[in-house]
C-alpha positions as CSV (number, residue, x, y, z in Angstrom):
1,X,0.0,0.1,0.1
2,X,1.4,3.4,-0.9
3,X,1.4,6.0,1.7
4,X,0.6,9.7,0.6
5,X,1.9,12.6,2.5
6,X,0.2,16.1,1.8
7,X,1.6,19.5,2.3
8,X,-0.5,22.7,2.2
9,X,0.9,26.3,2.3
10,X,-1.9,28.7,2.5
11,X,-0.5,32.2,1.6
12,X,-2.2,35.5,1.8
13,X,-2.4,35.8,-1.9
14,X,-1.5,32.4,-3.3
15,X,-1.5,28.8,-1.9
16,X,0.4,25.6,-2.9
17,X,-0.4,22.0,-2.5
18,X,2.2,19.2,-2.8
19,X,2.3,15.4,-2.2
20,X,4.8,12.7,-1.9
21,X,4.1,9.0,-2.2
22,X,6.0,6.4,-0.3
23,X,5.8,2.9,-1.6
24,X,5.1,-0.1,0.5
25,X,8.3,-1.2,2.4
26,X,9.9,2.3,2.1
27,X,12.9,3.0,4.1
28,X,14.7,6.3,4.1
29,X,18.4,6.6,3.3
30,X,20.8,9.6,3.6
31,X,20.7,10.1,-0.1
32,X,16.9,9.6,-0.3
33,X,15.4,11.5,-3.4
34,X,12.5,13.8,-2.8
35,X,10.0,13.0,-5.3
36,X,7.8,15.8,-4.5
37,X,4.8,16.6,-6.7
38,X,3.2,20.0,-6.7
39,X,-0.6,19.7,-7.3
40,X,-2.4,21.9,-9.6
41,X,-6.2,23.1,-9.4
42,X,-8.9,22.3,-12.0
43,X,-7.6,25.1,-14.2
44,X,-4.0,23.7,-14.1
45,X,-2.5,26.4,-11.9
46,X,0.2,25.5,-9.4
47,X,-0.1,28.8,-7.7
48,X,-3.6,28.8,-6.5
49,X,-5.0,32.2,-5.8
50,X,-6.1,32.6,-2.1
51,X,-9.5,34.0,-3.1
52,X,-13.1,33.5,-2.4
53,X,-15.8,35.1,-4.4
54,X,-19.5,35.2,-3.3
55,X,-21.4,35.6,-6.6
56,X,-24.7,37.6,-6.8
57,X,-26.9,35.5,-9.1
58,X,-30.1,33.6,-9.1
59,X,-28.2,30.8,-7.5
60,X,-28.3,32.0,-3.9
61,X,-25.1,31.4,-1.9
62,X,-23.0,30.6,-5.0
63,X,-19.3,30.6,-4.0
64,X,-16.1,30.1,-6.2
65,X,-12.7,29.6,-5.1
66,X,-9.0,29.9,-6.4
67,X,-8.5,30.7,-10.0
68,X,-12.2,31.1,-11.1
69,X,-12.7,33.5,-8.0
70,X,-9.5,35.5,-9.0
71,X,-11.0,35.9,-12.4
72,X,-14.1,37.6,-11.0
73,X,-12.1,40.0,-8.6
74,X,-12.4,43.1,-10.7
75,X,-15.9,42.5,-11.6
76,X,-17.0,41.3,-8.2
77,X,-15.3,44.1,-6.0
78,X,-16.5,44.0,-2.4
79,X,-17.6,40.4,-2.5
80,X,-14.3,38.9,-3.2
81,X,-12.0,38.0,-0.2
82,X,-8.3,38.0,-1.0
83,X,-6.3,38.9,2.1
84,X,-6.0,35.3,3.8
85,X,-4.6,34.8,7.2
86,X,-4.8,38.5,8.1
87,X,-6.9,40.2,10.8
88,X,-9.5,42.7,10.0
89,X,-7.2,45.6,11.0
90,X,-4.1,44.5,9.3
91,X,-4.8,46.4,6.2
92,X,-5.9,50.0,5.9
93,X,-6.8,52.6,3.2
94,X,-6.7,51.6,-0.4
95,X,-5.1,48.2,0.5
96,X,-8.1,47.4,2.6
97,X,-10.5,48.3,-0.2
98,X,-8.6,46.3,-2.9
99,X,-7.9,43.3,-0.8
100,X,-11.0,42.7,1.5
101,X,-10.1,40.7,4.6
102,X,-11.1,37.0,4.3
103,X,-13.6,36.5,7.2
104,X,-13.2,33.2,9.3
105,X,-16.1,31.4,7.4
106,X,-14.3,32.3,4.0
107,X,-11.0,30.9,5.2
108,X,-12.4,27.7,6.4
109,X,-14.3,27.2,3.2
110,X,-11.1,27.8,1.2
111,X,-9.1,25.4,3.3
112,X,-11.7,22.7,2.6
113,X,-11.6,23.7,-1.2
114,X,-7.8,23.1,-1.2
115,X,-8.2,19.7,0.3
116,X,-10.8,18.8,-2.3
117,X,-8.1,19.5,-5.0
118,X,-6.6,16.2,-4.1
119,X,-8.3,13.2,-5.9
120,X,-9.8,10.4,-3.8
121,X,-7.1,8.1,-5.1
122,X,-4.5,10.4,-3.5
123,X,-6.3,10.6,-0.2
124,X,-3.4,11.4,2.3
125,X,-2.5,9.5,5.4
126,X,-0.8,12.5,6.8
127,X,-1.4,16.1,6.2
128,X,0.8,19.1,7.3
129,X,-0.2,22.6,6.9
130,X,2.1,25.6,7.1
131,X,1.1,28.4,9.5
132,X,2.1,31.9,8.3
133,X,4.6,33.8,10.5
134,X,2.4,36.9,10.3
135,X,-0.4,35.2,12.1
136,X,0.3,31.9,14.0
137,X,-3.2,31.4,14.7
138,X,-5.1,32.0,11.4
139,X,-8.9,31.5,11.2
140,X,-8.7,28.7,8.8
141,X,-6.8,26.7,11.5
142,X,-10.0,25.6,13.2
143,X,-10.6,23.6,9.9
144,X,-7.2,21.9,10.5
145,X,-7.7,20.9,14.1
146,X,-7.1,17.4,13.2
147,X,-4.1,17.9,11.1
148,X,-0.5,18.6,11.8
149,X,0.6,22.3,11.5
150,X,4.1,23.8,11.3
151,X,5.2,27.4,11.2
152,X,6.2,28.4,7.6
153,X,9.7,29.3,8.8
154,X,10.3,25.9,10.2
155,X,9.0,24.3,7.0
156,X,11.6,26.4,5.1
157,X,14.4,25.0,7.3
158,X,13.2,21.6,6.7
159,X,13.1,22.2,2.8
160,X,16.8,23.2,3.1
161,X,17.7,20.3,5.0
162,X,19.2,22.3,7.9
163,X,20.9,20.3,10.8
164,X,22.4,23.1,13.0
165,X,22.7,26.9,12.9
166,X,21.0,30.3,13.5
167,X,19.1,31.2,10.3
168,X,16.9,34.2,9.4
169,X,14.1,33.2,7.1
170,X,12.7,36.3,5.3
171,X,9.2,36.0,3.4
172,X,8.5,38.7,1.0
173,X,4.7,38.3,1.0
174,X,1.8,40.0,-0.7
175,X,1.1,42.2,2.3
176,X,3.8,41.5,5.0
177,X,7.4,41.0,4.9
178,X,8.3,38.7,7.9
179,X,11.7,37.8,9.5
180,X,11.9,34.7,11.5
181,X,15.3,33.9,13.3
182,X,15.3,30.2,13.9
183,X,17.7,28.3,16.0
184,X,18.4,24.8,14.6
185,X,20.2,22.2,16.7
186,X,20.3,18.6,15.6
187,X,17.3,19.5,13.5
188,X,15.2,20.6,16.4
189,X,14.1,24.1,15.9
190,X,13.0,27.0,18.1
191,X,11.8,30.5,17.2
192,X,14.3,33.0,18.6
193,X,12.7,36.3,17.1
194,X,9.8,37.2,14.7
195,X,9.2,40.5,13.1
196,X,6.4,41.4,10.8
197,X,6.5,44.5,8.5
198,X,3.4,45.7,7.1
199,X,5.0,46.4,3.6
200,X,1.8,46.5,1.7
201,X,1.3,45.1,-1.8
202,X,3.9,45.6,-4.2
203,X,1.7,44.9,-7.2
204,X,-0.8,47.6,-5.9
205,X,2.1,50.0,-5.4
206,X,3.3,49.4,-9.0
207,X,-0.2,49.8,-10.4
208,X,-0.7,53.2,-8.5
209,X,2.7,54.5,-9.9
210,X,1.5,53.5,-13.4
211,X,-1.9,55.1,-12.9
212,X,-0.2,58.4,-11.6
213,X,2.2,58.4,-14.6
214,X,0.0,57.3,-17.6
215,X,-3.5,56.9,-16.9
216,X,-4.1,60.5,-15.6
217,X,-2.2,61.7,-18.7
218,X,-4.1,59.6,-21.1
219,X,-7.7,60.1,-19.7
220,X,-7.4,63.2,-17.7
221,X,-8.8,61.4,-14.7
222,X,-7.0,60.8,-11.4
223,X,-8.4,57.4,-10.6
224,X,-6.8,57.4,-7.2
225,X,-9.0,60.3,-6.0
226,X,-12.7,59.9,-5.1
227,X,-15.0,60.9,-8.1
228,X,-16.6,63.4,-5.7
229,X,-13.4,65.2,-5.5
230,X,-13.3,64.9,-1.7
231,X,-10.2,63.1,-0.6
232,X,-11.8,61.7,2.5
233,X,-14.5,59.9,0.4
234,X,-14.2,56.2,-0.6
235,X,-13.4,55.3,-4.3
236,X,-16.2,54.1,-6.4
237,X,-16.6,50.5,-7.4
238,X,-15.7,51.7,-11.0
239,X,-12.4,53.2,-9.8
240,X,-11.6,50.0,-7.7
241,X,-12.2,47.9,-10.7
242,X,-9.9,50.0,-12.8
243,X,-7.1,49.7,-10.2
244,X,-7.5,46.0,-9.9
245,X,-7.4,45.6,-13.7
246,X,-4.1,47.6,-14.0
247,X,-2.6,45.7,-11.0
248,X,-3.3,42.3,-12.7
249,X,-1.5,43.5,-15.9
250,X,1.3,45.0,-13.8
251,X,1.9,41.6,-12.4
252,X,2.2,40.1,-15.9
253,X,4.5,43.0,-17.0
254,X,6.7,42.2,-14.0
255,X,7.0,38.7,-15.2
256,X,8.0,39.9,-18.7
257,X,11.1,41.5,-17.3
258,X,12.9,38.3,-16.7
259,X,12.8,37.3,-20.4
260,X,12.3,40.6,-22.4
261,X,14.1,43.1,-20.1
262,X,11.1,45.6,-20.7
263,X,7.5,45.6,-20.8
264,X,4.2,47.7,-20.8
265,X,0.5,47.4,-19.9
266,X,-2.3,47.1,-22.3
267,X,-5.8,46.9,-20.9
268,X,-8.8,46.9,-23.2
269,X,-12.0,49.1,-22.5
270,X,-10.5,50.2,-19.2
271,X,-12.3,53.6,-18.8
272,X,-15.4,54.5,-20.6
273,X,-14.9,52.0,-23.2
274,X,-11.4,53.3,-24.0
275,X,-8.2,51.1,-24.1
276,X,-5.3,51.9,-21.8
277,X,-1.7,51.5,-23.0
278,X,1.1,52.6,-20.6
279,X,4.6,53.7,-21.6
280,X,7.2,51.1,-21.9
281,X,9.1,50.2,-18.7
282,X,12.8,49.0,-18.7
283,X,13.9,46.5,-16.2
284,X,16.4,49.1,-14.8
285,X,13.7,51.7,-14.4
286,X,11.4,49.2,-12.6
287,X,14.4,48.0,-10.3
288,X,15.6,51.3,-9.2
289,X,12.5,53.3,-9.3
290,X,10.0,50.8,-7.8
291,X,11.7,47.6,-6.3
292,X,14.6,49.2,-4.6
293,X,12.5,51.8,-2.6
294,X,10.0,48.8,-1.7
295,X,13.1,46.6,-0.5
296,X,14.6,49.4,1.4
297,X,11.3,50.0,3.4
298,X,10.5,46.2,3.8
299,X,14.1,44.8,4.5
300,X,16.5,47.2,6.0
301,X,15.6,47.1,9.6
302,X,14.9,43.3,9.7
303,X,18.3,42.5,8.0
304,X,20.0,44.8,10.6
305,X,18.2,42.8,13.3
306,X,19.5,39.5,11.8
307,X,23.0,41.0,11.9
308,X,22.6,41.9,15.6
309,X,21.4,38.3,16.5
310,X,24.5,36.9,14.7
311,X,22.5,34.9,12.0
312,X,24.7,32.6,9.9
313,X,22.5,32.5,6.9
314,X,19.6,34.3,5.3
315,X,17.0,32.4,3.3
316,X,14.6,34.3,1.1
317,X,11.1,33.0,0.3
318,X,8.1,34.4,-1.5
319,X,7.4,35.4,-5.1
320,X,9.5,38.6,-5.1
321,X,12.5,36.4,-3.9
322,X,12.6,34.8,-7.5
323,X,13.8,38.2,-8.9
324,X,17.6,38.4,-9.3
325,X,17.6,42.0,-8.2
326,X,16.1,41.0,-4.7
327,X,18.8,38.5,-3.8
328,X,21.5,40.9,-5.0
329,X,20.0,43.7,-2.8
330,X,20.1,41.5,0.1
331,X,23.6,40.4,-0.5
332,X,24.6,43.9,-0.5
333,X,23.2,44.4,3.0
334,X,24.4,41.3,4.8
335,X,27.9,39.5,5.4
336,X,26.5,36.1,5.4
337,X,25.3,33.6,2.7
338,X,21.9,34.5,1.1
339,X,20.1,31.5,-0.3
340,X,17.2,31.1,-2.8
341,X,18.3,27.6,-4.3
342,X,15.1,26.0,-3.3
343,X,12.3,27.6,-5.3
344,X,11.2,30.5,-3.1
345,X,7.6,29.9,-4.0
346,X,7.7,26.2,-3.2
347,X,10.2,26.0,-0.2
348,X,7.4,26.1,2.5
349,X,5.1,23.5,0.9
350,X,8.0,21.2,0.1
351,X,9.1,21.5,3.7
352,X,5.7,20.6,5.0
353,X,5.7,17.5,2.8
354,X,9.2,16.5,4.0
355,X,8.3,17.0,7.6
356,X,5.3,14.8,7.0
357,X,7.5,12.2,5.6
358,X,9.6,12.1,8.7
359,X,6.7,12.1,10.9
360,X,5.3,9.0,9.2
361,X,8.6,7.3,9.4
362,X,8.7,7.9,13.1
363,X,5.3,6.4,13.5
364,X,6.6,3.2,11.8
365,X,9.8,2.6,13.6
366,X,8.9,1.9,17.3
367,X,8.9,3.6,20.5
368,X,11.9,5.6,20.7
369,X,12.2,8.9,18.8
370,X,15.7,10.3,18.1
371,X,16.1,13.7,19.6
372,X,15.7,16.4,17.1
373,X,14.0,14.3,14.7
374,X,10.6,14.3,13.1
375,X,8.6,16.0,15.9
376,X,10.9,17.5,18.3
377,X,9.8,21.1,17.8
378,X,6.4,22.1,19.4
379,X,4.6,23.1,16.2
380,X,1.5,21.0,16.3
381,X,-1.9,22.7,16.6
382,X,-0.5,26.2,16.7
383,X,1.2,25.6,20.1
384,X,3.5,28.4,21.1
385,X,7.1,27.5,20.3
386,X,9.2,27.8,23.5
387,X,12.3,29.9,22.6
388,X,14.2,29.5,25.9
389,X,17.8,28.5,24.9
390,X,17.9,26.0,27.8
391,X,15.3,24.1,26.2
392,X,17.4,23.6,23.1
393,X,20.3,21.5,24.5
394,X,21.2,18.5,22.3
395,X,19.3,15.5,23.4
396,X,16.1,17.4,24.6
397,X,12.8,16.3,23.3
398,X,10.0,18.7,23.5
399,X,6.8,16.8,24.2
400,X,4.3,17.1,21.3
401,X,0.9,15.7,20.4
402,X,0.0,15.1,16.8
403,X,-3.8,14.5,16.2
404,X,-4.7,12.8,12.8
405,X,-8.1,11.7,11.5
406,X,-8.1,8.3,13.3
407,X,-4.9,8.3,15.4
408,X,-3.3,10.6,18.1
409,X,0.5,10.2,18.4
410,X,1.9,11.5,21.5
411,X,5.6,11.9,22.2
412,X,6.6,12.5,26.0
413,X,9.6,14.2,27.3
414,X,11.6,11.1,27.2
415,X,10.9,10.5,23.5
416,X,8.4,7.7,24.1
417,X,5.8,7.4,21.3
418,X,2.3,6.2,22.1
419,X,-0.5,5.7,19.6
420,X,-4.2,5.9,20.5
421,X,-7.5,6.3,18.8
422,X,-8.7,9.7,18.3
423,X,-11.8,10.3,20.3
C-alpha cells in the first residue's frame, strides 16, 4: 500500500499543494530523493489564488474559489475575499478596499476547497499545513484541528535540510514581510525572534505608480482620488475595478522583465470603453524606481536585526524572492550567505511534505524517537514555540501531540511514542 503525504501552504495571496508518495516497504536513506509533486487546481494552476468570491446571481449562496474566483475579482469588487490569514485591522486605506479581509467562514471554506483539489485516489495518510509567521493562529486553523501544523519558517528550514545553525528566514509576502530567526540544533527548531513589517502590496504600489504617470495623462482622470473630488470619500466601484485590472496586468509585466527586459501594460476597455496603454518600462527603471524603494522599506531594519542576532545565513522566500535583483539587494546588506536555491515559491510547501514524511517514518519505527528528529519542535496545533535556549540543549525532546483523523500520536519528554484512537 502506498502512503501519501500532503502538504498545504496557504499564503495571503497564493496557496500551494504538494504530495509525496511512499511505496510499501519504504525505508529512508541519507541520499533519499525527494520526489515531491506540486498539485494543480482544476484550471491547471500550481499557484492557486487565495481568493473566495461570493457571486450575486439567481443561485443563492453561490461561491467560487481559487482561479475562477480570482478571475471575478475586478467585476465582483466588495464580494471577493483576498487577504488570507490577516486580521480585520491589518490592512488600511486603499489596500483594505482592494484586498478585502477574508472572514473566518471564507477561510475555512477555502481550506476545505484546497483539500478537495486532491483526488480520492490520492487521499493522504498524513497532512501538514504551514502556519504563516504573520499570524500563527489564522482563522482557517479551526478546519485543521485534526491535522499537523508547522510554522512556515520551520518548514523552510526543513526544505533546506538544515541540521544546525542560526538562520534568518525572510518571506516577501503579498502584504507583509516577515523575518523569523530560527535556532536549529540537531534538526530541532525554536523561534528566537519574529518580526512582521506591514509592507503593503508591491503589485498595488506598482499599479498606483502607472496610474499616476500614464492613466491621468491619457484620460485626464485621477482614478486614485474619489470621483466626488473629496479626498476623504471612498473610491467608487468603477475606480476600484480599474485599479485591480491595472494591477493584474502590472503583475504580468513584472514577469516579462525576466525574459524581455522591458514591458508595458495594455488593458482593453479600461475606462469609458477606452483602451489603456502605458509607456514602456525598462527593467532598470522598474528595479531602481520601484523595487529598490520597496525593499529599502521592507528589509533594511529586519536585515539589521538579523545581523545583531548573529545569524549565519539568510533564506529568502516568496514570489519577489525569485527576482535576481532582490537577492542581489540582500547580499549587499548582509555579510552572510543568502540562499534562494530551493524555489522561493515552493520552499514552504516542500518543507511541509518532507516533515510529514519524517513524521510518518517515526510512527513506523517503534517507541524511541531520536532527539531532534521528526517531531522535536512544538509546532502541532499552533502551540506556542518555546524559545528558551535552555530547552534547546542537544538531546532534549520537547513533548508534542499530533492528532490525525483516526490516530493520536503522543511523544513525551523522554521521546516515548504512544498511539491511541482519536476520540
